[in-house]
N, C-alpha and C positions, 0 to 999 in steps of 0.2 A: 157307620154302624152296619153290622151285617147280621142277617137272620138265617138260621139253619133250620130247615123244616125237620119234622120228626123222622121222616124217612132217612134223611142223611144221618141224623143222630143214631138211628137204629143200626145203620150200616157200620158206623164207627164203633158202636158198642159191640157188634158182632165180631168185627175184626179183632178188637181187644180181647174179647172173651174166647175167641178161637184159641188163643195162646194159653188160655186157662182150661181148655178142654171141656167147655160147657157153653151152651147157648140158651139155657133155661133161666132167663132173668126177667124181672119185672120191676126193678128198682134202679134209680140213678142216684149214686152216692157222690157227694162233693166233699173232698177232704181239705182241711186247712193245715198249714204248717204247724200250728199250735197243737194239733192232734184232734181238734174238734171236727165234726162232720155233720152233714145234713143230708137226709134222704128224701127222694121223691118217688111216687108211683109213676112208672113210665107211661101208663095209659092216660094219666092226667097232665103230662107235660106237653104243652103246645109247641114251643120252640125254645131254643137257647139263643140268647142275644149277647153280643159282645159290644162293649162301649169303651170309651176312653175319657178319663178325667185328668186333665193335664196338671192342675194345681194341687197343692197339698190340701188335705182335708183334716184340719186340726183345730183345737181350741186352746189358745195360749192363756196361761194363768200368771197373774202377778199377785203376790201376797203383800198386803199393805199394812196389816195389823195382826199381832199375835198376842194372845193371852191364854190363860188356862181355861177361860170361860168361852172364848170365841176366837175365830180366825176370819178376818175380812179379806176378800179376794176380788179381783176383777178378772173377767173371762172374755176373751175376744176371739170370735171364730174367723177362720180364713174364708176367702171368697166362696170356695166350693164346699164349705162345711155347712150342711143343712141343720145339723143338730149335734149334740155331744152328750156323753155320759161322764160323770165325775165321781171319784171316790178318794179316800185318804187312808193311808196305811202307815204304821210305824216303819221307818225307812229300813230297819234291819230285816223286816219280814219279806221285803220285796227286792233286796239288794242284788240277788242272784238271778232275777227273772229278766228275760228279754221282752221286747215290745209286744210280740205275739201273745205271750203268756199274760202280760199286764193288761192287754186289751180284753182278754177273756175274763180276767179277774174283775176288772171294772164292770164289765157287762153283767157278770153274775152278782156282784156286790151292790150295784146301784139299781134302785127301783124307778129312777126318774130319768127322763130324756128332756133336755133343754134345747129349745129351738130359737133362743135369743141370746144376745150378749148381756153381760152383767158389769156394772160399773163399781159397785161396792156391796157385794153380797156377803152375807154372814153364813158360814158353814155351821149347820146345826146337825144334831143327831150323833155326836161322838164325844166321848170324854177323853181329855188329853192328860197324859202323865207329865209331870214337871221335868225339865231338863232332858227332854227326849226329842230325837230327830224324827220328823214325819215327812212324808212325801205325798203331795196331791198329784193325782194322775187323771188325765182326761183322755178320752178317745173320741176322735171326730167321726161323724156319721154322714155319709154322702146322700145324694138324692135317691139312691136305691136302698137305703137302709143298711149299707155295708159299714162295718167297723173299720176305720182307716188308721190315720196316724195318731201316735201316742205322744202326749206332752207331759213332762214331769217338772215339778218345782218343789224344792225341799225347804223346810223351815224348822227351827228349834224352839220348843216351848220354854218360857222363862222358868227360873228356879222358884221354889217355894221359900219364903222367909224361914230361916232356921231359928230355933230357940237356943240361944247360946252359940257355942262353937264345938259341936260334937266331933271329937277326934279320937283315934285309937293309936296308941304308941305301939310300934312293931319292933320287938327286941329279938335280935339274933342270938340264940343260945348256943347252938352247935350245928355245924355243917360238915358232913362227911361225904364219902363217895356215893353211898346208896341211901342216905337219909339226911334229914335236917330237922332241927327243933327250933321253934319260935314261941315267944311269949307275947300275948296281946293284952294291953292294958287300956281299957276305955276310960276317958275322963268323965267328970261328973255330969256333963251334958249329954252323954250317950245313954239312950234307953235300952238299946240292943245293938248287936253287930253280927256280921257273918264274914267268914274268910274262906278262900279257896285258892288253890295253886295249880300251876300248869307250866309247861315249857314256854319260854319267851315267844310271844306271838300266837301261841296255841289257844289261849282263852279268847282272844279277839276273833280268831278264825272259827272257833267253835260257836261263839255267839252269832256270827254271821250265818253259819251253817244251820244252827238249830233254832234260831229265833222264829222262823216261820212254823216249825213243827211244834214248839213248846209255847209259843205265844209270848215270848219275851219282847218287851218294848224298849228296854234299856239294859245296860250292863248290870246295874244294881239288882234287877230282878233275877238275872242268871246267877249272880253271886249268892243271893239268898236261897235260890232253889237248889243249887249244887254244892253249897258250902256248908260249913259247920257254924251253927248259931250259938251265941252266948250273950250273957248280960253282965258278966264279971270277968276278972283277970283269968286268962286261960293260957295254958302251955300245951302245945300240941307237937307231935312228931310225925312227919310224913316218912314212910318207908318205901322200899322198892323203887327208888328213883334211879336215874342214870348218872354215871360219873361224868365229870367234866362238861356238864350241861347247864345252860342258862335257864333259870326258872323265874317266874314271877309269882308273887302273892298279892291277891287283890282283897281289900277289906272294905266292906260296905257298912256304914254306921247310920243310925237313925237318931233323931233328937227326941226330946220328951213328948212332942206332939205326934211322933210317928212319921216325920218327914225325912226322906232320904237326904243325907249329906253327899257331896261329891265323893266318889269312891277313891281309896288310897291304893297306891302300887308300891311294892317293895321288890327289888331285883336282887338275885343271888346266883352264884355259880357253885355247883357241887365240886368237891375235890377231884382233881384229875388223876386218872390212872397213868401208869407208864413213866417213861423218862424222855430225855432229849436225843437218845440214840436212834438207830435204825429199827423201825417197827416191822415185824415179820409175822407171818402166820404159817405154822406147820400143818400140812394136810396129810392125814393117814387114812388109807383105805381099809375098811373093816370087812366083816363077813358079807357074803352074798347069799341070802337065805330067803325062804318063803315067809312073808309077814302079812298081817291082817291090814287090808286097806278097805275100810268101809264094809266089813263083813265078807270080803273076798280075799282069799290067800293068793298073793302075787309075789313075784321075785323082787327082792329089795336089797339095795346096796347101801351099807352103812359107811359113813364117813365121819371122821373126827377132825375138828379144827382147834388148834392150840395157839393162841397169840403169845408172843414172847413178853418179857418183862418191860420192854420199852413201849408196848402198845397201849394206847389209851382207848381205842375203839377199832373195830374191824368189820369187814363185810365179806361175803362169800356167795358163790352161785355155781350151779352145774348146768352144762349145756350139752346138747347133741354136738358131736364134733363137726358134722357137716354144716350146722348152723353157726357155730362159733368161728370156724375158719373163714367164713365169708366176711365177717366184720369184727375180727378180733380186737383191733385197735379201739374201735368205738365201744365195745363191750368193756374193755379194761378201763377206759376213761369214765364210763358210767359207774363202774365198781368203785373207783377212787373219787367219789363225789359226795357233796353234802346234800341233804334232802331239800327238795324245793320248798317245803314247808315243814313245820314240826310234825313228826309222825313217829309212832311207836314201831319198833322192829326194823328201823333203817340200819342201826348199828348194833353190834354185839360186843360184849366185854369179857366174858369168861369163856373157858373151853367148853365146846359143845360137841356132842355126838348125836347125829341124826341120820335118818335113812331116806332114800329116794326110790320110788318105784320105777325100775328100769328093766325092760325085757332082756332076755339073753342075747349074746352076740351083738351088743350095741357099743359102738365107740363113743366115748364121752370125754368132756374136759371139765375138770373142777378147778376153780380159781378162787383165790382169797388174797386180801391185802389189808394192811392195818396202817393207821396213822399214829404218830407219837404224841407226846404231851404238848408239843409246839404246833400240832396240826399238820405236820409234814408226813405225806404218804410214803410208805416204804415200797419195796418191789412187789409186783404181783406174782404170787406163787401159782404155777400152773402145773397140773398133774393130768396126764392123759391115761385113760384106761379103757379096756374093753371087757364087758361083762362076760362070764363064762358061757360057752355055747351050749353046754349040755344040761343046764339047770332044769329047764322044762322043754321037753322035746317038741311039743306042738305049739310053742309060742314063737312068733316071728319077732325080728328086731323091733325096737321101740320106734314109735312115731313121735312120742313126746315123753317128758320126764315129769312124774308127779312128785311133789315134795310135801313133807309134813308141815303142819302149822306149829311152829316152834314157840313154846311159851317163853315170853320175855318179861323183864321188869316193866310193870305198868302201874302207874299211880291211879288208884281209884278215887273218884270224886264223891265224897259223902254227901248225903242230902237226898231230898226227893224232888221229883219233877212235877210241877203243878199241871192241872188240866188247862187246856188252851182257853183263855177267856174270850167271850164273844164281844163283838163290836156292834154298836148301833149303825143303822144305815145313814149315810151322809146325804144331806140335801142342802140346796142353796135357798136362802131367803133374802130377798132384797130387790134392788133395782138394777 
């Protein structure tokens, strides 16, 4: 253990602050990786002490019993764990958080600090949704009161008994390139149902992304919030979809008592554009004119992209020549690629004319490539050009290229988003 007196601390602070061109300080600020910080008045700081704790500081949890009314757990602290805090969250709401953030969440959420182990404690203070994944999170606290290691354990609540067998028949009526129509027929055991659509995998990723924001505990809640609700036979047409794209329709039904049944999934693929031949994209340079860019008139280069009749989808981009030439092969490979996850605007399907803000006397490269109906990419069309030097006399060559936000087909999800529900504080009761 080492102690540093305030004089040494002040010297260190002055050296650090010299680089910031100021020495007028009276606060010591300690920042954590999570973004949290704590401040101290320098005149009240006696000394800074450094210590080392070799072992893990954690509280391990084992779930032994789960029902909709209670969850029984045992909690065992490690040797160097003086105490711990505990909380429980729907798994979807914390799936994207790292341990630093989770420690802060538990610290903020829990009002209780436990300084003993538990053999069979009942978690109280939280209402559980049926058929929902939850995660219990603990954070260990050392002898100095520092939040340390995080432990997690997941469990799934049981289903509620259903009245009858609520099911919705999903009937494909018509599937085209840019739209599809389906009929939904609930059986006699369905009191109501909701349905929503999205690209394959997109609804799951949206659920994981937006559950913390909108308070979703399970997929059924998201389907209800973002979907179309009905109590009778319903025929619906989704428009502005993308050709040759895999979609899913999710349907959530409720029984006569208002209990959620397991949601249903229907997969479909819209009709593909193009053919089996070589897919290509024609690139045509248009006018170089002054155009409005956020209220400022700037030189703008228009470009038109025209896919041939074999193209099912295509991509394009414009680069500064000096940047493109450094890594042309990698740029072309990225152009002829699939999206890492479902996303709007990755592919284009019809001819497009758009413009780019590029200063005069700037050498650029525009590239475009398409894939055919079999998913085979055609050649990358590459066009080099230099913008006119005389367009605006006082403007220097571009440092970057600004592009327009191009309107693309985008399926809107009907429905409303509910307010985030509040959860009770979790506490342990038992021995």
